[in-house]
C-alpha positions as CSV (number, residue, x, y, z in Angstrom):
1,X,27.3,10.0,6.6
2,X,27.1,6.9,4.6
3,X,26.2,9.1,2.5
4,X,29.5,10.2,1.8
5,X,31.1,8.0,1.6
6,X,29.1,6.5,-0.8
7,X,29.2,9.1,-3.2
8,X,32.9,9.0,-2.3
9,X,33.4,6.1,-3.4
10,X,31.4,6.9,-6.6
11,X,33.5,9.6,-7.6
12,X,36.8,7.9,-7.2
13,X,35.6,5.7,-9.2
14,X,34.5,8.1,-12.1
15,X,37.3,9.4,-11.5
16,X,39.9,5.9,-11.8
17,X,37.3,4.5,-15.4
18,X,37.6,8.0,-17.2
19,X,41.6,7.9,-16.9
20,X,42.1,4.9,-17.8
21,X,39.4,5.9,-21.0
22,X,41.0,8.8,-21.8
23,X,44.6,9.1,-22.1
24,X,45.0,12.6,-23.1
25,X,44.2,15.5,-20.6
26,X,41.9,17.5,-22.5
27,X,40.1,14.8,-24.1
28,X,40.2,14.3,-19.7
29,X,39.5,16.9,-18.4
30,X,35.8,17.3,-20.8
31,X,35.1,13.6,-20.0
32,X,35.7,12.8,-16.6
33,X,33.5,15.8,-15.6
34,X,30.9,13.4,-17.4
35,X,31.8,10.2,-15.8
36,X,32.9,12.1,-12.2
37,X,28.8,13.4,-13.0
38,X,27.9,9.9,-14.0
39,X,29.1,8.1,-11.1
40,X,28.3,10.1,-8.7
41,X,24.4,10.2,-9.0
42,X,24.9,6.7,-9.4
43,X,26.1,5.7,-6.6
44,X,23.9,7.8,-4.5
45,X,20.5,5.9,-6.8
46,X,22.1,3.2,-5.5
47,X,22.0,4.5,-2.2
48,X,18.7,5.3,-1.6
49,X,17.8,2.4,-4.3
50,X,19.5,0.1,-0.9
51,X,18.1,2.4,2.3
52,X,14.1,1.5,0.3
53,X,15.8,-2.5,0.3
54,X,15.9,-2.6,3.7
55,X,13.3,-0.8,4.7
56,X,11.0,-2.6,2.6
57,X,12.9,-5.7,4.1
58,X,13.3,-5.2,7.7
59,X,9.6,-3.5,7.3
60,X,8.3,-7.3,6.0
61,X,10.6,-9.3,8.7
62,X,8.9,-7.4,11.6
63,X,5.8,-8.4,9.9
64,X,6.3,-11.6,9.6
65,X,7.4,-11.5,13.8
66,X,4.5,-10.2,14.8
67,X,2.8,-13.0,12.8
68,X,4.5,-16.5,14.6
């Protein structure tokens, strides 16, 4: 569910950015697809980095709790 939401947010931001940057329709189609792809990749990478950071943080918290 979360990965889908991050991907949708990435696609939406890429779409809005490409509409702002490319004013002409023929350039919007070509450049828009590029920005949609890049934003999808960026949001997916961000989500996975967030998962790893959260996992490591929780693991460290548990280790500190066990020591005390």
